[in-house]
N, C-alpha and C positions, 0 to 999 in steps of 0.2 A: 956787957950783959945782954941777954936775949930779950927781945920784945915779943911778947905773946899776944895773940889776939884774945880779946876778952870773951867773946861768945861765938865760937866758930860754928856751932850747931845752929844757932839762930840765923846766921848769915846764909848757911846752906839751905835752911828751911825757907828763907825768903826767896832765894833764887829758884828753888824748886817749885815753890808756890806760884811764882810769876810765870815760870815756864808752863806749868799745868794750866793756868788760866788762859795763856795765849793759845795753847793747843786746843782747849775746849772751844774757844771763840772761833778758831779756824774750822773746827768740825761743824759748828752751828752754821757758819756761813756756807760751807760746802753742802750741807744738807738742804739749806734754804735754796741754793742755786739749783740743786738737783730737782727739788720739788717744783720750782718755777719752770724748769724745762719740761717736766712731765705735764704740767698744767697747760703749757703752750701747745704741746703735741696733742693733747685732748681737744683743745679749742680748734686746732687745725682740722682734726678728724671730723668734728661736728660741723664745721663750716663746709667741708667737702661733701658731707652727707646732705646738707641743705642745698648745696649747689646741684647735686645729682638729682634731688627730688624736684627741683624747680626747672630742670632742663626739659625741653620738649621731647616727646617720645621719638625714637629713631625712625627715619623714613622707611617705607616698605622696601624690601629687597627687590632688585631689578629682576625681571622675568628671565628664565633660563634661555639660552640661545635656541633658535628654531632648529628642529631636527631636519636632516637632509631629506629631500624628496624621495619617495619610495621607488620611483621609476629609474633612478640612477644606478648604474652597475659599477661599483667601486672596483671590483676585481677585474672587470673588463677594461677599465681605464688604466689600470696598472699594467 
């Protein structure tokens, strides 16, 4: 004689429900991790801006090299 399962649809529904719940939990944790990464990047940008504002102004540029004396004849030297 054949043994039949009593409630095959209920078993399938339970398995499907558990899979759905696990999938949703995975999505929530992935979204939370993504948001945490965005928050860390924002904090790093703000810290970099604060460091830039607190840094002393750059030193003055060095003076350009002196021009050659007007009395020298470059063409004559060549």
